[in-house]
N, C-alpha and C positions, 0 to 999 in steps of 0.2 A: 880423233874420236868423233863419230857421227852424232849429231844432235838434231832434235826435232823441236821447232819453235812453235809453242802454243801460247798465244797472247803475250808474247815477249819473254816467256820462260823457256830456256834451252834445256829440254829434257834429254837425258843421256839415252841413246839408242842401244841399250844392252839388256839382255835377259838376266834373270836372277843369278844363274850359274856364272856367267861371264863377269858380272859385277863383283861377285864374291871373290872370284879368282884374282881380279884386278886389285881389290882392296887387300887381299892377303899378300899380294906382291909388294904393296906399299909397306905393309908391316915388316915383311922379311928384309926389305931394303932400308928400314928405319926412316921412312918418309912419313909425311903427314897428309891427311886427306879429310875432306869435309863433305858429308853426304846428307842431302835433303831428300825426304820422301814426301812428295807433293801430291795433293788431291785438288779437286776443283775449288774447294774453299780457300786453300792456300793461294792458288792462282788468282782468284778474284781479290783476295786481300792485297796481294802484290800489285795487282792492276790499279787498286785504289790508293795505295800507299807507296810512294816512290822510294822512301828509305828502306822499307821492307823489301821492295824489289831489288835494291842494291845488295841487301844481305843475301838474298837468294842467288844473285848473280855471282857472289863470291864463292859459292859452293864448287867443289871439284866435280860432283856428280849430283844430278837431280833425277830422281826416279819417279815412275808413275805409280803412286800409292793411291789407286782409285780406278775403278773400271771406266769412270767418266773420262779420265785422261786418255786411256787406251782407245776408247771409242772416238774421242775428238781427233786423235792422231790419224785414225783410219778415215775419218770424214775429210781431213785435210790432205789425204792421199800421201801421207808420210808416216806409215804405221809403226808404232812402237810394238815390240814383240810380246810383252805381257806386263801384268802388274808386278811391281817389285816393292813390297811393303816393308815398312820399318820393322814390324814384328817378325816377319820371315827372315829378314837379314840378321836381326838380333839372335834368333834361335839357331840359325845356321852358324853364326860365329861363336856361339856358346859351345856348339859341338866341335868346331875347329879348335877353339881355345883349349878345350879339354884334351885334344890330341897333341896340340903344339905347346901346351902349358903357357899360353899367352896371359899377360897381365891385363886385368879389366878394372875399369872405374865406372861407377854408376852415379849419375847426377839427375835428381828429380824425384817427384812424388812426396807424399807425406813421410815423416820419419818412420812411423811404425810400419807402413807399407814397404818402404825402402828396405828396412831391416829384415822383413819377412822374405823379400826378394833375394837379399844377400844370403840368407840362410838356405833358401831353396836352391840357389846356384851352388853353394858349398856342398849341399847334400847330393845333388844330382850330377855335379861336375867337379869331383874332388881334386882334379889336377889343375883347375883354374885358380889362379891367385887373384882374388878380389883385393886389389891394392888400396882401395879407398871408396868412399861413398859420401855424398852430400845430398841432403833433401833439397827440394825445390823452393824452399821458403827462406830466401835471403835477400838482402838489400841489393839493388842493381849495381851499386858502386862498391860492393864487398869484394875487394881484390884477393881475399884469402881463398876464394873458390878456385880461381885459376892457379894460385900458388900451391894449393893442396894437390891439384892435378899435376902440375909441373914437377913437384917433388916426388910424386908417386911413380912417375914415368910409365904410365900404362901404355899398352899396345892398342887398346880399344877403349873409347869413352862412349858409353851409351847415354845420350842426353834426352831426358824425358821431362822437359819443362812445359810442354804444350805449345801450341801455335798462338802468337808468333814469337814467344819468348825464347824457345830453344834455338831457332834459326838466328835470331838477333844475338843471343849470347855467344854462340860459336863465331859468328862473323866478327863480332867486336873483340873477341879474345884470341882469335886464331893465330895472330902474329906473335903471341907470347910463347908458342910451342914450336919445337923443331921436329917433332915426330908424334905419331898417334893417329888412329882413324877415329874421327868424331862423327857419330851417326845420330841423326834425329830420329827418335823412336816413339814419340808421342806418349800414349798411355800403356806402352808395352811393359813397363815395370809393374804396373797394377796387375797385369795378366800373369807375369812371372811370379808375383807374390801370392797368387791364388785369389786375390780379392775380386777380380773381374774375369769372367769367362769369355773366351773368344767364340765367335759364331761357329756352330757345327760345320763340318766339312761340306755337307750337302748345300748349306746356304752359301758357303764360299764358292763352290763349284757353279752355282747358279748366278754368281755375281750379285748376291743379295745380302752380303755382309753388312752393308750400310743400313738396310732395313731391319736386320736383326738387332743391331746396336740401337737403332731408333726405338724399337719396341721395348728394349731393356732400359733405355734412358730417354724417356719422352722429352726431356728438356732439350735434347739435341735438335728438336724440330726447327729452332731458330736458325741453326747452321745450314739447314736445307735451303734457305732462301738464296744461297749462292748458286745453286744448281741451274735454275732457269736463266739467270743472268749469264752464267758461264756458257750455257748452250747458245744463247743469243749472240754473245761475243764471238764464239767460235764460228758460227754461221756467217757473221760479218767478215771474219778473217778469210773464210773460204771464198766469199764473194769478192775478195780483194779490197774490201772497205776498211777504214780505220776502226779497229775494235773499240 
C-alpha cells in the first residue's frame, strides 16, 4: 500500500472509491481496521505531541481530509489523488450498509444530537441495524464503552469524539476488538442529526468548505493558526530540512 509522508504522517495514497472498497473487503472478511481522516490541524498537533503521533501511526489508513493536505502532497512531488473526508466515507458506508444490512455503532456527540442522528439513519436507511450508540461524554477510563461495542459486534463504528480524543480512543482500545471498521468522523454525527449543515456543493467544489465552516462558526478561527505553520513546515520538508 503506497503512502505519502507529510511531516511524518503516512497518508494512504488511495482515492475515495478505492478506500471504500478496501474497507468493505475488511468487513466481508471480518477483519478490523482503523481509519484516521487528517487535515493540517491534525498533522500539526501530531508534530507537537509525540503520543498523539503514535496514535496516528497505529491507524490502518490515514486519509487527506483537507485540501491543504492534497496541495502539500503535490508540492512534495508525491501527489495524493483527492480529498477523502470522514463525512463522505460515513455517508458512502451508510448507503452500503443499507444494501448489505451491515451493523452500525455510533460513538460521540451530545446525547440528544446522537439520538436524532440514530432516528434519521433508521428513517432513511431502514435495512441498517444500528446495534448501539454512546454519547461522547464519558470518563476516559470508562471501560463500559469498549465493552458495549464489543458486545454489539458492529461491522462499522463511526467515532465522532473530535480531535484528538477520537484518534486516541481508537488507538488505546483497538486491541480489544477482533473485527470492525473504526472510522474517525469528527462532527459528522451533528450533520447526520440535522443540527449542522454541510457547506453547499459549490463551496466544496471550490475547496472553500473550510471558509464556509469558519463563517458559520467564527470560534473556529483559533484552529486556523495551524495553517501557516503547516505550510512553513511542508516547505522545509520540500527543501530537505528538518520540519
